[in-house]
N, C-alpha and C positions, 0 to 999 in steps of 0.2 A: 827364375832365375840364379842364373848364373852368376855369382862374384868373386868369383877368385881371380886374387890380385896377379897381377902379370909385371915383376918387379925388373927396374930397366927399362929402356926406353923404346916404344914399336914406333909404328904406322897403319897407315889403313892404303891395300893396296886395290887403286880401285880401277877394272879392267871395264866398265861403261859409262857412257853416259845416264845421268840418273836426276830426278826429282827430291827436291829439296822440299816441304813442307811444312807448313809455321803453321799448327792451328790454336784455338787457346782462348779462354772467355777472359772476361773480366767484372770484380764487383762493386757493380756500385751502389746498389742499396743494400749494406751487411743484415738490415732488417727484412729485406724481404725473401727472408730462406725457400717460402714455398714457390718464387719462383729459380733464382739463380740454385739450388740443388738439384734439380730436375737437368738441369745446362750438366751441372758438372756430372750426373750420372748416368748423361746417355753416354759418354765417351766410352766408357771402359766397354758396354754388348761392341759397339763398332770395333774395336781394337781385338775383342776378342775372333772377333772375326774372323778378321782380315788376315791375324795371326794361323785361325786353321783354313784358310784359302792361297796359300801362297803363288799360287797360280795365279791372282789376281793384278798382282804387280808391288805389292808393298813387302816393304824389306826390315825394316825394323822405325821404331821410336823412342823418345827419351821423352820423361816429362823434366817438367819443371816448375816447381810448384812456388809461388809469392804468397805475400800477405794476400795480396786482391786478385792477382792472376793466377791462372793455369795455364799452362800453355806445352805442345804435345812439337816436338820434331822429329817430321815422319819423314823416312828414305823410299823411295817408291822409283822404279824401275824406269815407269811411263808415263810421261803426262797423258795419253791415253787412257793411260789402265786407272789412275787418280782419277780422270773425271768420269771413267764411267761407275769408278766406287761413290763418285757424287750422287750420279744420277740414279745408281740401283734403289732398292727399295728402304734400307735400314734408313742410309743419310737422309736418303729423302723425306722418310717419315720423321726423324730427328729434324728436321729443318722444318717443316709442316707444323709440329710440333708447338718451336722455339716461337714461329711467326704470329702461331693461334695464344699461345699464353703469355707473352712477350713483346714480340712486334717491336713498337718503337717506345716503349713506357719509358727507358732509360736504365730500369732495373737491373740487369743486365746489361754488358756487352761481347761479342762476339768477336772474333778475329781472323783472317788468314790471309799467311803470304806462301806464292809458290815464286819456287828459283830450278831453272831448267841448269843444266851441271854438265860440262861437257869434262872427262872423264882426263884433261890434260888441266884443268880449271880447278883443279883443290889440292890439297894435301893436309898430314892430318898428324899430329907426333903425340902420344899420351906416356904418359914417366910415371911410373908404378900406382898403375891403374887396370882394374876391369876391362876386358872389352866393353866399349864405348863405343855410340857415333857411328861413322863411315865406318869404322874398325869392325862393329858387331855387324849392321847392314854387307858388312862385300868381307874383305879378308885381312885378318890380322896382321902382322909382322914383326918378327923384331927388325928395328934400325943395327944397319950394318955401315960402315963405312961409306959403299956409295950408294946412303941415303940419310946420310948423315945432319946435313940443312934442309929448310924449306925450300931452300932454290935445289936441292938433289931432288928432292923430291918429287915438285912441279917437273921436273922434265923427266920423270922415270917413265913415261910414255911413249 
């Protein structure tokens, strides 16, 4: 993982529509280690598989870890590609395993949200940060006078 710090202000230059997919888990019963640890461990191999197969449409993910929640923000080229992965072998096996071992017992919660984003419907600003989020999924550019404000960045397309 490259954590090179880019001093100054940068933006993401997004030149196509894309998908933001938020997926995660919530630990509801901390003592149920045998339930939530396998759920947490299931995501790693899927992310590795996605990075190894960029033709599947996966662009990038960012992890957020809280005291009872793990959340990933993912960027995808299209909804069709995201859906195809969800119906594929690896994800389907993880989903079946979750339903078999946890189902509705309440020990672990899982969630996802899907957003279809038009290229002209987003903007980003990163100050003194490594490449992150949209800038890592798409193109990372120094902010110039033409893209100084969020309004200017939204009108860039």
